[in-house]
PDB file of N, CA, C and O in Angstrom:
ATOM      1  N   MET A   1     105.703  -9.906 176.882  1.00  0.00           N
ATOM      2  CA  MET A   1     104.494 -10.299 176.548  1.00  0.00           C
ATOM      3  C   MET A   1     103.537  -9.182 177.493  1.00  0.00           C
ATOM      4  O   MET A   1     103.803  -9.091 178.692  1.00  0.00           O
ATOM      5  N   ALA A   2     102.706  -8.559 177.055  1.00  0.00           N
ATOM      6  CA  ALA A   2     102.008  -7.232 177.617  1.00  0.00           C
ATOM      7  C   ALA A   2     100.706  -7.644 177.455  1.00  0.00           C
ATOM      8  O   ALA A   2     100.392  -8.412 176.546  1.00  0.00           O
ATOM      9  N   TRP A   3      99.595  -7.028 178.580  1.00  0.00           N
ATOM     10  CA  TRP A   3      98.674  -7.493 178.478  1.00  0.00           C
ATOM     11  C   TRP A   3      97.761  -6.066 177.515  1.00  0.00           C
ATOM     12  O   TRP A   3      97.930  -4.853 177.644  1.00  0.00           O
ATOM     13  N   SER A   4      96.931  -6.716 176.707  1.00  0.00           N
ATOM     14  CA  SER A   4      96.043  -5.938 175.934  1.00  0.00           C
ATOM     15  C   SER A   4      94.428  -5.715 176.042  1.00  0.00           C
ATOM     16  O   SER A   4      94.443  -6.153 177.192  1.00  0.00           O
ATOM     17  N   ALA A   5      93.228  -5.452 175.861  1.00  0.00           N
ATOM     18  CA  ALA A   5      92.067  -5.649 176.261  1.00  0.00           C
ATOM     19  C   ALA A   5      91.700  -6.326 174.901  1.00  0.00           C
ATOM     20  O   ALA A   5      92.327  -6.289 173.842  1.00  0.00           O
ATOM     21  N   GLY A   6      90.485  -6.974 175.211  1.00  0.00           N
ATOM     22  CA  GLY A   6      90.295  -7.831 174.716  1.00  0.00           C
ATOM     23  C   GLY A   6      88.054  -7.321 174.335  1.00  0.00           C
ATOM     24  O   GLY A   6      87.567  -6.251 174.697  1.00  0.00           O
ATOM     25  N   GLY A   7      87.485  -8.109 173.812  1.00  0.00           N
ATOM     26  CA  GLY A   7      86.294  -8.364 173.453  1.00  0.00           C
ATOM     27  C   GLY A   7      85.824  -8.651 174.900  1.00  0.00           C
ATOM     28  O   GLY A   7      86.430  -9.580 175.433  1.00  0.00           O
ATOM     29  N   ASP A   8      84.651  -7.909 175.820  1.00  0.00           N
ATOM     30  CA  ASP A   8      83.993  -7.785 177.015  1.00  0.00           C
ATOM     31  C   ASP A   8      82.845  -8.860 176.721  1.00  0.00           C
ATOM     32  O   ASP A   8      82.151  -8.904 175.705  1.00  0.00           O
ATOM     33  N   VAL A   9      82.790  -9.734 177.846  1.00  0.00           N
ATOM     34  CA  VAL A   9      81.770 -11.101 177.939  1.00  0.00           C
ATOM     35  C   VAL A   9      80.528 -10.290 177.647  1.00  0.00           C
ATOM     36  O   VAL A   9      80.504  -9.069 177.803  1.00  0.00           O
ATOM     37  N   ALA A  10      79.603 -10.926 177.264  1.00  0.00           N
ATOM     38  CA  ALA A  10      78.397 -11.059 176.798  1.00  0.00           C
ATOM     39  C   ALA A  10      77.422 -10.711 178.522  1.00  0.00           C
ATOM     40  O   ALA A  10      76.462  -9.942 178.490  1.00  0.00           O
ATOM     41  N   THR A  11      77.906 -11.468 180.047  1.00  0.00           N
ATOM     42  CA  THR A  11      77.670 -11.592 181.218  1.00  0.00           C
ATOM     43  C   THR A  11      78.159 -11.152 181.560  1.00  0.00           C
ATOM     44  O   THR A  11      79.278 -11.271 181.059  1.00  0.00           O
ATOM     45  N   ALA A  12      78.096 -10.221 182.643  1.00  0.00           N
ATOM     46  CA  ALA A  12      79.108  -9.794 183.599  1.00  0.00           C
ATOM     47  C   ALA A  12      78.628 -10.788 185.002  1.00  0.00           C
ATOM     48  O   ALA A  12      77.471 -10.958 185.386  1.00  0.00           O
ATOM     49  N   ARG A  13      79.669 -11.265 185.506  1.00  0.00           N
ATOM     50  CA  ARG A  13      79.562 -12.587 186.527  1.00  0.00           C
ATOM     51  C   ARG A  13      80.590 -12.965 187.468  1.00  0.00           C
ATOM     52  O   ARG A  13      81.772 -12.960 187.127  1.00  0.00           O
ATOM     53  N   ARG A  14      80.185 -13.324 188.740  1.00  0.00           N
ATOM     54  CA  ARG A  14      81.207 -13.612 189.593  1.00  0.00           C
ATOM     55  C   ARG A  14      81.755 -14.760 190.629  1.00  0.00           C
ATOM     56  O   ARG A  14      81.167 -15.186 191.623  1.00  0.00           O
ATOM     57  N   HIS A  15      83.012 -15.135 190.141  1.00  0.00           N
ATOM     58  CA  HIS A  15      83.403 -16.482 190.592  1.00  0.00           C
ATOM     59  C   HIS A  15      82.696 -17.794 189.700  1.00  0.00           C
ATOM     60  O   HIS A  15      82.051 -18.790 190.028  1.00  0.00           O
ATOM     61  N   PRO A  16      83.168 -17.248 188.440  1.00  0.00           N
ATOM     62  CA  PRO A  16      82.360 -18.280 187.192  1.00  0.00           C
ATOM     63  C   PRO A  16      84.071 -19.227 187.148  1.00  0.00           C
ATOM     64  O   PRO A  16      85.166 -18.901 187.607  1.00  0.00           O
ATOM     65  N   GLY A  17      83.690 -20.287 186.493  1.00  0.00           N
ATOM     66  CA  GLY A  17      84.752 -21.661 185.847  1.00  0.00           C
ATOM     67  C   GLY A  17      85.715 -21.086 184.766  1.00  0.00           C
ATOM     68  O   GLY A  17      85.050 -20.310 184.079  1.00  0.00           O
ATOM     69  N   GLY A  18      86.599 -21.124 184.465  1.00  0.00           N
ATOM     70  CA  GLY A  18      87.327 -20.833 183.138  1.00  0.00           C
ATOM     71  C   GLY A  18      88.341 -21.680 182.812  1.00  0.00           C
ATOM     72  O   GLY A  18      88.962 -22.244 183.713  1.00  0.00           O
ATOM     73  N   ALA A  19      88.734 -21.942 181.124  1.00  0.00           N
ATOM     74  CA  ALA A  19      89.588 -23.208 180.604  1.00  0.00           C
ATOM     75  C   ALA A  19      89.709 -22.815 179.419  1.00  0.00           C
ATOM     76  O   ALA A  19      88.789 -22.497 178.666  1.00  0.00           O
ATOM     77  N   GLY A  20      91.375 -22.819 179.088  1.00  0.00           N
ATOM     78  CA  GLY A  20      91.886 -22.596 177.299  1.00  0.00           C
ATOM     79  C   GLY A  20      92.957 -21.350 177.341  1.00  0.00           C
ATOM     80  O   GLY A  20      93.490 -20.810 178.310  1.00  0.00           O
ATOM     81  N   THR A  21      93.059 -21.125 176.105  1.00  0.00           N
ATOM     82  CA  THR A  21      94.115 -19.892 175.687  1.00  0.00           C
ATOM     83  C   THR A  21      93.524 -18.821 175.602  1.00  0.00           C
ATOM     84  O   THR A  21      92.313 -18.698 175.788  1.00  0.00           O
ATOM     85  N   ALA A  22      94.698 -17.443 175.164  1.00  0.00           N
ATOM     86  CA  ALA A  22      94.061 -16.465 174.823  1.00  0.00           C
ATOM     87  C   ALA A  22      93.395 -16.917 173.819  1.00  0.00           C
ATOM     88  O   ALA A  22      92.199 -16.766 174.070  1.00  0.00           O
ATOM     89  N   THR A  23      93.541 -17.372 172.859  1.00  0.00           N
ATOM     90  CA  THR A  23      92.707 -17.606 171.145  1.00  0.00           C
ATOM     91  C   THR A  23      91.771 -18.355 171.235  1.00  0.00           C
ATOM     92  O   THR A  23      91.174 -18.465 170.164  1.00  0.00           O
ATOM     93  N   ALA A  24      91.273 -19.057 172.220  1.00  0.00           N
ATOM     94  CA  ALA A  24      90.273 -20.373 172.404  1.00  0.00           C
ATOM     95  C   ALA A  24      90.134 -20.583 173.651  1.00  0.00           C
ATOM     96  O   ALA A  24      90.835 -21.405 174.240  1.00  0.00           O
ATOM     97  N   ALA A  25      89.012 -19.720 174.367  1.00  0.00           N
ATOM     98  CA  ALA A  25      88.611 -20.037 175.790  1.00  0.00           C
ATOM     99  C   ALA A  25      87.337 -20.019 176.038  1.00  0.00           C
ATOM    100  O   ALA A  25      86.585 -19.473 175.232  1.00  0.00           O
ATOM    101  N   LEU A  26      86.806 -20.657 177.288  1.00  0.00           N
ATOM    102  CA  LEU A  26      85.630 -20.855 178.089  1.00  0.00           C
ATOM    103  C   LEU A  26      85.658 -20.213 178.777  1.00  0.00           C
ATOM    104  O   LEU A  26      86.754 -19.765 179.115  1.00  0.00           O
ATOM    105  N   LEU A  27      84.413 -19.756 179.436  1.00  0.00           N
ATOM    106  CA  LEU A  27      83.992 -18.832 180.946  1.00  0.00           C
ATOM    107  C   LEU A  27      82.884 -19.278 180.899  1.00  0.00           C
ATOM    108  O   LEU A  27      82.202 -19.076 179.894  1.00  0.00           O
ATOM    109  N   PHE A  28      82.322 -20.115 182.128  1.00  0.00           N
ATOM    110  CA  PHE A  28      81.038 -20.811 182.423  1.00  0.00           C
ATOM    111  C   PHE A  28      80.599 -20.446 183.885  1.00  0.00           C
ATOM    112  O   PHE A  28      81.245 -20.098 184.873  1.00  0.00           O
ATOM    113  N   GLY A  29      79.123 -20.674 183.637  1.00  0.00           N
ATOM    114  CA  GLY A  29      78.688 -20.694 185.177  1.00  0.00           C
ATOM    115  C   GLY A  29      78.728 -19.153 186.061  1.00  0.00           C
ATOM    116  O   GLY A  29      78.947 -18.154 185.375  1.00  0.00           O
ATOM    117  N   GLY A  30      78.556 -19.002 187.302  1.00  0.00           N
ATOM    118  CA  GLY A  30      78.996 -18.267 188.032  1.00  0.00           C
ATOM    119  C   GLY A  30      77.676 -17.225 188.446  1.00  0.00           C
ATOM    120  O   GLY A  30      76.578 -17.270 187.891  1.00  0.00           O
ATOM    121  N   TYR A  31      77.957 -16.527 189.262  1.00  0.00           N
ATOM    122  CA  TYR A  31      77.235 -15.653 190.120  1.00  0.00           C
ATOM    123  C   TYR A  31      76.653 -14.586 189.459  1.00  0.00           C
ATOM    124  O   TYR A  31      77.567 -14.078 188.810  1.00  0.00           O
ATOM    125  N   THR A  32      75.399 -13.829 189.227  1.00  0.00           N
ATOM    126  CA  THR A  32      74.771 -12.411 188.845  1.00  0.00           C
ATOM    127  C   THR A  32      74.462 -12.208 190.105  1.00  0.00           C
ATOM    128  O   THR A  32      75.227 -12.278 191.066  1.00  0.00           O
ATOM    129  N   THR A  33      73.063 -11.893 190.101  1.00  0.00           N
ATOM    130  CA  THR A  33      71.974 -11.663 191.174  1.00  0.00           C
ATOM    131  C   THR A  33      71.665 -13.906 191.868  1.00  0.00           C
ATOM    132  O   THR A  33      71.647 -14.383 193.003  1.00  0.00           O
ATOM    133  N   VAL A  34      71.563 -14.308 191.019  1.00  0.00           N
ATOM    134  CA  VAL A  34      71.554 -16.106 191.530  1.00  0.00           C
ATOM    135  C   VAL A  34      72.818 -16.843 190.281  1.00  0.00           C
ATOM    136  O   VAL A  34      73.179 -16.118 189.355  1.00  0.00           O
ATOM    137  N   ASN A  35      73.326 -18.136 190.385  1.00  0.00           N
ATOM    138  CA  ASN A  35      74.005 -19.008 190.007  1.00  0.00           C
ATOM    139  C   ASN A  35      73.715 -18.686 188.406  1.00  0.00           C
ATOM    140  O   ASN A  35      72.524 -18.720 188.097  1.00  0.00           O
ATOM    141  N   ILE A  36      74.501 -18.428 187.527  1.00  0.00           N
ATOM    142  CA  ILE A  36      73.818 -19.459 186.101  1.00  0.00           C
ATOM    143  C   ILE A  36      74.580 -20.284 185.651  1.00  0.00           C
ATOM    144  O   ILE A  36      75.544 -20.726 186.275  1.00  0.00           O
ATOM    145  N   ALA A  37      74.236 -20.632 184.426  1.00  0.00           N
ATOM    146  CA  ALA A  37      74.439 -22.222 183.827  1.00  0.00           C
ATOM    147  C   ALA A  37      74.896 -21.516 182.469  1.00  0.00           C
ATOM    148  O   ALA A  37      74.897 -22.334 181.549  1.00  0.00           O
ATOM    149  N   SER A  38      75.305 -20.160 182.052  1.00  0.00           N
ATOM    150  CA  SER A  38      75.926 -19.966 180.805  1.00  0.00           C
ATOM    151  C   SER A  38      77.260 -20.071 180.795  1.00  0.00           C
ATOM    152  O   SER A  38      77.973 -19.966 181.793  1.00  0.00           O
ATOM    153  N   THR A  39      77.770 -20.357 179.254  1.00  0.00           N
ATOM    154  CA  THR A  39      78.657 -20.521 179.072  1.00  0.00           C
ATOM    155  C   THR A  39      79.003 -19.378 177.726  1.00  0.00           C
ATOM    156  O   THR A  39      78.024 -18.849 177.199  1.00  0.00           O
ATOM    157  N   GLU A  40      80.055 -19.116 177.334  1.00  0.00           N
ATOM    158  CA  GLU A  40      81.041 -17.804 176.804  1.00  0.00           C
ATOM    159  C   GLU A  40      81.822 -18.319 176.200  1.00  0.00           C
ATOM    160  O   GLU A  40      82.543 -18.942 176.979  1.00  0.00           O
ATOM    161  N   GLU A  41      82.297 -18.506 174.674  1.00  0.00           N
ATOM    162  CA  GLU A  41      83.807 -19.047 173.858  1.00  0.00           C
ATOM    163  C   GLU A  41      84.374 -17.814 173.628  1.00  0.00           C
ATOM    164  O   GLU A  41      83.605 -16.894 173.349  1.00  0.00           O
ATOM    165  N   TYR A  42      85.775 -17.562 173.696  1.00  0.00           N
ATOM    166  CA  TYR A  42      86.479 -16.600 173.246  1.00  0.00           C
ATOM    167  C   TYR A  42      87.387 -16.732 171.912  1.00  0.00           C
ATOM    168  O   TYR A  42      88.224 -17.630 171.995  1.00  0.00           O
ATOM    169  N   ASP A  43      87.382 -16.182 170.992  1.00  0.00           N
ATOM    170  CA  ASP A  43      87.948 -16.441 170.073  1.00  0.00           C
ATOM    171  C   ASP A  43      89.790 -15.505 169.858  1.00  0.00           C
ATOM    172  O   ASP A  43      90.688 -15.547 169.016  1.00  0.00           O
ATOM    173  N   GLY A  44      89.661 -15.110 170.553  1.00  0.00           N
ATOM    174  CA  GLY A  44      90.838 -14.049 170.561  1.00  0.00           C
ATOM    175  C   GLY A  44      90.492 -12.693 170.471  1.00  0.00           C
ATOM    176  O   GLY A  44      91.368 -11.846 170.646  1.00  0.00           O
ATOM    177  N   THR A  45      89.514 -12.420 170.261  1.00  0.00           N
ATOM    178  CA  THR A  45      88.461 -11.061 169.973  1.00  0.00           C
ATOM    179  C   THR A  45      87.106 -10.569 170.490  1.00  0.00           C
ATOM    180  O   THR A  45      86.630  -9.533 170.956  1.00  0.00           O
ATOM    181  N   SER A  46      86.650 -12.017 170.131  1.00  0.00           N
ATOM    182  CA  SER A  46      85.296 -11.419 171.089  1.00  0.00           C
ATOM    183  C   SER A  46      84.597 -12.576 171.609  1.00  0.00           C
ATOM    184  O   SER A  46      84.823 -13.690 171.136  1.00  0.00           O
ATOM    185  N   TRP A  47      83.635 -12.370 172.693  1.00  0.00           N
ATOM    186  CA  TRP A  47      83.586 -13.639 173.251  1.00  0.00           C
ATOM    187  C   TRP A  47      81.775 -13.847 172.264  1.00  0.00           C
ATOM    188  O   TRP A  47      81.172 -13.053 171.541  1.00  0.00           O
ATOM    189  N   SER A  48      81.429 -15.318 172.728  1.00  0.00           N
ATOM    190  CA  SER A  48      80.332 -16.021 171.854  1.00  0.00           C
ATOM    191  C   SER A  48      79.265 -16.884 172.550  1.00  0.00           C
ATOM    192  O   SER A  48      79.838 -17.828 173.095  1.00  0.00           O
ATOM    193  N   ALA A  49      78.046 -16.922 172.727  1.00  0.00           N
ATOM    194  CA  ALA A  49      77.676 -18.400 173.172  1.00  0.00           C
ATOM    195  C   ALA A  49      77.598 -19.699 172.988  1.00  0.00           C
ATOM    196  O   ALA A  49      77.280 -20.346 171.990  1.00  0.00           O
ATOM    197  N   GLY A  50      77.972 -20.077 174.225  1.00  0.00           N
ATOM    198  CA  GLY A  50      77.979 -21.779 173.620  1.00  0.00           C
ATOM    199  C   GLY A  50      76.967 -22.933 175.046  1.00  0.00           C
ATOM    200  O   GLY A  50      76.009 -22.677 175.775  1.00  0.00           O
ATOM    201  N   GLY A  51      77.770 -24.089 174.867  1.00  0.00           N
ATOM    202  CA  GLY A  51      76.016 -24.727 175.577  1.00  0.00           C
ATOM    203  C   GLY A  51      76.593 -24.164 177.013  1.00  0.00           C
ATOM    204  O   GLY A  51      77.649 -23.901 177.589  1.00  0.00           O
ATOM    205  N   ASP A  52      75.042 -24.161 177.206  1.00  0.00           N
ATOM    206  CA  ASP A  52      75.256 -24.490 179.223  1.00  0.00           C
ATOM    207  C   ASP A  52      75.744 -25.543 179.802  1.00  0.00           C
ATOM    208  O   ASP A  52      75.503 -26.643 179.304  1.00  0.00           O
ATOM    209  N   ILE A  53      76.550 -25.437 180.999  1.00  0.00           N
ATOM    210  CA  ILE A  53      76.574 -26.438 181.958  1.00  0.00           C
ATOM    211  C   ILE A  53      75.081 -26.905 182.643  1.00  0.00           C
ATOM    212  O   ILE A  53      74.164 -26.089 182.742  1.00  0.00           O
ATOM    213  N   SER A  54      74.987 -27.931 182.977  1.00  0.00           N
ATOM    214  CA  SER A  54      73.886 -28.559 183.917  1.00  0.00           C
ATOM    215  C   SER A  54      72.967 -28.267 184.682  1.00  0.00           C
ATOM    216  O   SER A  54      71.769 -28.550 184.698  1.00  0.00           O
ATOM    217  N   ALA A  55      73.985 -27.341 185.684  1.00  0.00           N
ATOM    218  CA  ALA A  55      73.180 -27.125 186.604  1.00  0.00           C
ATOM    219  C   ALA A  55      73.723 -26.061 187.080  1.00  0.00           C
ATOM    220  O   ALA A  55      74.876 -26.140 187.503  1.00  0.00           O
ATOM    221  N   ALA A  56      72.925 -24.656 187.126  1.00  0.00           N
ATOM    222  CA  ALA A  56      73.546 -23.817 187.713  1.00  0.00           C
ATOM    223  C   ALA A  56      74.372 -22.979 188.558  1.00  0.00           C
ATOM    224  O   ALA A  56      73.803 -22.339 189.442  1.00  0.00           O
ATOM    225  N   ARG A  57      75.791 -22.872 188.403  1.00  0.00           N
ATOM    226  CA  ARG A  57      76.207 -23.110 189.458  1.00  0.00           C
ATOM    227  C   ARG A  57      77.681 -21.784 189.990  1.00  0.00           C
ATOM    228  O   ARG A  57      78.148 -21.158 189.039  1.00  0.00           O
ATOM    229  N   ARG A  58      77.982 -21.624 190.704  1.00  0.00           N
ATOM    230  CA  ARG A  58      79.532 -21.022 190.956  1.00  0.00           C
ATOM    231  C   ARG A  58      80.756 -21.405 191.482  1.00  0.00           C
ATOM    232  O   ARG A  58      80.697 -22.472 192.092  1.00  0.00           O
ATOM    233  N   GLY A  59      81.881 -20.862 191.443  1.00  0.00           N
ATOM    234  CA  GLY A  59      83.118 -21.699 192.171  1.00  0.00           C
ATOM    235  C   GLY A  59      83.307 -22.572 191.428  1.00  0.00           C
ATOM    236  O   GLY A  59      84.256 -23.210 191.883  1.00  0.00           O
ATOM    237  N   ILE A  60      82.898 -23.095 190.341  1.00  0.00           N
ATOM    238  CA  ILE A  60      83.680 -23.864 189.595  1.00  0.00           C
ATOM    239  C   ILE A  60      84.488 -23.675 189.120  1.00  0.00           C
ATOM    240  O   ILE A  60      84.644 -22.597 188.547  1.00  0.00           O
ATOM    241  N   ARG A  61      85.566 -24.802 189.123  1.00  0.00           N
ATOM    242  CA  ARG A  61      87.266 -24.986 188.923  1.00  0.00           C
ATOM    243  C   ARG A  61      87.294 -25.281 187.019  1.00  0.00           C
ATOM    244  O   ARG A  61      86.407 -26.014 186.582  1.00  0.00           O
ATOM    245  N   GLY A  62      88.008 -24.865 186.320  1.00  0.00           N
ATOM    246  CA  GLY A  62      87.574 -25.696 185.049  1.00  0.00           C
ATOM    247  C   GLY A  62      89.414 -25.590 184.857  1.00  0.00           C
ATOM    248  O   GLY A  62      90.260 -25.009 185.538  1.00  0.00           O
ATOM    249  N   CYS A  63      89.530 -26.533 183.473  1.00  0.00           N
ATOM    250  CA  CYS A  63      90.957 -26.629 183.131  1.00  0.00           C
ATOM    251  C   CYS A  63      90.417 -27.475 181.759  1.00  0.00           C
ATOM    252  O   CYS A  63      89.328 -28.016 181.570  1.00  0.00           O
ATOM    253  N   GLY A  64      91.643 -27.372 180.849  1.00  0.00           N
ATOM    254  CA  GLY A  64      91.373 -28.063 179.353  1.00  0.00           C
ATOM    255  C   GLY A  64      91.536 -26.988 178.557  1.00  0.00           C
ATOM    256  O   GLY A  64      92.206 -26.018 178.913  1.00  0.00           O
ATOM    257  N   THR A  65      90.766 -27.092 177.088  1.00  0.00           N
ATOM    258  CA  THR A  65      91.082 -26.367 176.193  1.00  0.00           C
ATOM    259  C   THR A  65      89.295 -26.024 175.311  1.00  0.00           C
ATOM    260  O   THR A  65      88.447 -26.602 175.991  1.00  0.00           O
ATOM    261  N   LEU A  66      88.872 -25.558 174.530  1.00  0.00           N
ATOM    262  CA  LEU A  66      88.132 -25.210 173.731  1.00  0.00           C
ATOM    263  C   LEU A  66      87.252 -26.098 173.319  1.00  0.00           C
ATOM    264  O   LEU A  66      86.190 -25.625 172.915  1.00  0.00           O
ATOM    265  N   SER A  67      87.351 -27.043 173.303  1.00  0.00           N
ATOM    266  CA  SER A  67      86.800 -28.756 172.677  1.00  0.00           C
ATOM    267  C   SER A  67      87.110 -29.536 173.268  1.00  0.00           C
ATOM    268  O   SER A  67      86.741 -30.697 173.090  1.00  0.00           O
ATOM    269  N   ALA A  68      88.171 -29.026 174.493  1.00  0.00           N
ATOM    270  CA  ALA A  68      88.365 -30.340 175.461  1.00  0.00           C
ATOM    271  C   ALA A  68      88.467 -29.965 176.563  1.00  0.00           C
ATOM    272  O   ALA A  68      89.572 -30.022 177.101  1.00  0.00           O
ATOM    273  N   GLY A  69      87.012 -29.309 177.462  1.00  0.00           N
ATOM    274  CA  GLY A  69      87.351 -28.717 178.599  1.00  0.00           C
ATOM    275  C   GLY A  69      86.393 -29.758 179.557  1.00  0.00           C
ATOM    276  O   GLY A  69      85.612 -30.669 179.283  1.00  0.00           O
ATOM    277  N   LEU A  70      86.999 -28.966 181.170  1.00  0.00           N
ATOM    278  CA  LEU A  70      86.694 -29.495 182.130  1.00  0.00           C
ATOM    279  C   LEU A  70      85.532 -28.899 183.262  1.00  0.00           C
ATOM    280  O   LEU A  70      86.319 -28.718 184.190  1.00  0.00           O
ATOM    281  N   ALA A  71      84.706 -28.636 183.603  1.00  0.00           N
ATOM    282  CA  ALA A  71      84.116 -28.135 184.591  1.00  0.00           C
ATOM    283  C   ALA A  71      84.030 -28.800 186.115  1.00  0.00           C
ATOM    284  O   ALA A  71      83.147 -29.631 186.331  1.00  0.00           O
ATOM    285  N   VAL A  72      84.581 -28.577 186.740  1.00  0.00           N
ATOM    286  CA  VAL A  72      84.570 -29.474 188.314  1.00  0.00           C
ATOM    287  C   VAL A  72      84.393 -28.693 189.200  1.00  0.00           C
ATOM    288  O   VAL A  72      84.990 -27.634 189.392  1.00  0.00           O
ATOM    289  N   GLY A  73      83.141 -29.397 190.105  1.00  0.00           N
ATOM    290  CA  GLY A  73      82.609 -28.845 191.434  1.00  0.00           C
ATOM    291  C   GLY A  73      82.103 -27.367 191.286  1.00  0.00           C
ATOM    292  O   GLY A  73      81.761 -26.903 190.199  1.00  0.00           O
ATOM    293  N   GLY A  74      82.085 -26.827 192.190  1.00  0.00           N
ATOM    294  CA  GLY A  74      81.379 -25.585 192.388  1.00  0.00           C
ATOM    295  C   GLY A  74      80.530 -25.629 193.553  1.00  0.00           C
ATOM    296  O   GLY A  74      80.795 -26.535 194.343  1.00  0.00           O
ATOM    297  N   TYR A  75      79.300 -24.646 193.927  1.00  0.00           N
ATOM    298  CA  TYR A  75      77.934 -24.192 195.090  1.00  0.00           C
ATOM    299  C   TYR A  75      77.196 -24.618 194.245  1.00  0.00           C
ATOM    300  O   TYR A  75      77.632 -25.093 193.196  1.00  0.00           O
ATOM    301  N   THR A  76      75.945 -24.537 194.523  1.00  0.00           N
ATOM    302  CA  THR A  76      74.547 -24.255 194.517  1.00  0.00           C
ATOM    303  C   THR A  76      74.156 -23.630 195.464  1.00  0.00           C
ATOM    304  O   THR A  76      74.565 -22.510 195.771  1.00  0.00           O
ATOM    305  N   THR A  77      73.107 -24.426 196.197  1.00  0.00           N
ATOM    306  CA  THR A  77      72.892 -24.374 197.653  1.00  0.00           C
ATOM    307  C   THR A  77      73.942 -24.963 198.648  1.00  0.00           C
ATOM    308  O   THR A  77      73.993 -24.629 199.832  1.00  0.00           O
ATOM    309  N   ALA A  78      74.672 -25.757 198.133  1.00  0.00           N
ATOM    310  CA  ALA A  78      75.773 -26.367 198.839  1.00  0.00           C
ATOM    311  C   ALA A  78      76.748 -27.174 198.024  1.00  0.00           C
ATOM    312  O   ALA A  78      76.335 -27.911 197.129  1.00  0.00           O
ATOM    313  N   ASP A  79      78.108 -27.050 198.320  1.00  0.00           N
ATOM    314  CA  ASP A  79      79.134 -27.828 197.709  1.00  0.00           C
ATOM    315  C   ASP A  79      78.412 -28.940 196.553  1.00  0.00           C
ATOM    316  O   ASP A  79      77.580 -29.799 196.845  1.00  0.00           O
ATOM    317  N   VAL A  80      78.894 -28.705 195.365  1.00  0.00           N
ATOM    318  CA  VAL A  80      78.744 -29.817 194.661  1.00  0.00           C
ATOM    319  C   VAL A  80      80.138 -30.193 193.959  1.00  0.00           C
ATOM    320  O   VAL A  80      81.020 -29.403 193.621  1.00  0.00           O
ATOM    321  N   THR A  81      80.116 -32.301 193.748  1.00  0.00           N
ATOM    322  CA  THR A  81      81.072 -33.070 193.659  1.00  0.00           C
ATOM    323  C   THR A  81      80.695 -33.132 191.308  1.00  0.00           C
ATOM    324  O   THR A  81      81.228 -33.859 190.469  1.00  0.00           O
ATOM    325  N   THR A  82      79.793 -32.207 191.160  1.00  0.00           N
ATOM    326  CA  THR A  82      79.933 -32.297 189.266  1.00  0.00           C
ATOM    327  C   THR A  82      81.123 -32.310 188.260  1.00  0.00           C
ATOM    328  O   THR A  82      81.892 -31.349 188.233  1.00  0.00           O
ATOM    329  N   THR A  83      81.288 -33.350 187.452  1.00  0.00           N
ATOM    330  CA  THR A  83      82.253 -32.973 186.785  1.00  0.00           C
ATOM    331  C   THR A  83      81.712 -33.142 185.172  1.00  0.00           C
ATOM    332  O   THR A  83      81.180 -34.144 184.695  1.00  0.00           O
ATOM    333  N   GLU A  84      81.937 -32.176 184.653  1.00  0.00           N
ATOM    334  CA  GLU A  84      81.259 -32.036 183.081  1.00  0.00           C
ATOM    335  C   GLU A  84      82.259 -31.855 182.173  1.00  0.00           C
ATOM    336  O   GLU A  84      83.079 -30.966 182.400  1.00  0.00           O
ATOM    337  N   GLU A  85      82.361 -32.557 181.135  1.00  0.00           N
ATOM    338  CA  GLU A  85      83.400 -32.548 179.951  1.00  0.00           C
ATOM    339  C   GLU A  85      82.204 -31.859 178.580  1.00  0.00           C
ATOM    340  O   GLU A  85      81.062 -32.110 178.194  1.00  0.00           O
ATOM    341  N   TYR A  86      83.253 -30.945 178.241  1.00  0.00           N
ATOM    342  CA  TYR A  86      83.026 -29.629 176.886  1.00  0.00           C
ATOM    343  C   TYR A  86      83.740 -29.996 175.771  1.00  0.00           C
ATOM    344  O   TYR A  86      84.951 -30.146 175.612  1.00  0.00           O
ATOM    345  N   ASN A  87      82.624 -30.141 174.876  1.00  0.00           N
ATOM    346  CA  ASN A  87      83.538 -31.138 173.068  1.00  0.00           C
ATOM    347  C   ASN A  87      83.390 -29.784 172.318  1.00  0.00           C
ATOM    348  O   ASN A  87      83.034 -29.964 171.153  1.00  0.00           O
ATOM    349  N   GLY A  88      83.580 -28.355 172.689  1.00  0.00           N
ATOM    350  CA  GLY A  88      83.217 -27.683 171.724  1.00  0.00           C
ATOM    351  C   GLY A  88      82.028 -26.996 171.775  1.00  0.00           C
ATOM    352  O   GLY A  88      81.972 -25.768 171.832  1.00  0.00           O
ATOM    353  N   THR A  89      81.061 -27.736 171.758  1.00  0.00           N
ATOM    354  CA  THR A  89      79.231 -26.989 171.512  1.00  0.00           C
ATOM    355  C   THR A  89      78.543 -27.909 172.697  1.00  0.00           C
ATOM    356  O   THR A  89      77.348 -27.639 172.812  1.00  0.00           O
ATOM    357  N   THR A  90      78.982 -28.884 173.564  1.00  0.00           N
ATOM    358  CA  THR A  90      78.101 -29.061 174.648  1.00  0.00           C
ATOM    359  C   THR A  90      78.936 -30.227 175.560  1.00  0.00           C
ATOM    360  O   THR A  90      79.718 -31.062 175.106  1.00  0.00           O
ATOM    361  N   TRP A  91      78.588 -30.060 176.809  1.00  0.00           N
ATOM    362  CA  TRP A  91      78.445 -30.092 178.209  1.00  0.00           C
ATOM    363  C   TRP A  91      77.850 -31.469 179.206  1.00  0.00           C
ATOM    364  O   TRP A  91      76.896 -31.349 179.975  1.00  0.00           O
ATOM    365  N   SER A  92      78.561 -32.655 179.025  1.00  0.00           N
ATOM    366  CA  SER A  92      78.046 -33.744 179.528  1.00  0.00           C
ATOM    367  C   SER A  92      78.927 -34.337 180.478  1.00  0.00           C
ATOM    368  O   SER A  92      80.145 -34.243 180.634  1.00  0.00           O
ATOM    369  N   ALA A  93      77.710 -35.202 181.300  1.00  0.00           N
ATOM    370  CA  ALA A  93      78.540 -35.774 182.888  1.00  0.00           C
ATOM    371  C   ALA A  93      79.175 -36.724 182.399  1.00  0.00           C
ATOM    372  O   ALA A  93      79.895 -37.420 183.115  1.00  0.00           O
TER     373      ALA A  93
END
């Protein structure tokens, strides 16, 4: 298997969380010049907007799938212990 180019994310960011597969992925949170809360969903070709996480933060860890994802921890102005679940549309604590 080899790497190939896919679509670019809408918002360039550092330290986001991620989860999913090559054809059903999530990218959430991160840092631009401030912490951000946005989520993007990937279908194997392009990224589109998803539901925002509850609090803008960076350094998040993620696991799961596009329809059953987790966002864990991160950093706002201090380390946080927040865990959120993604159902393919929205995040909930």
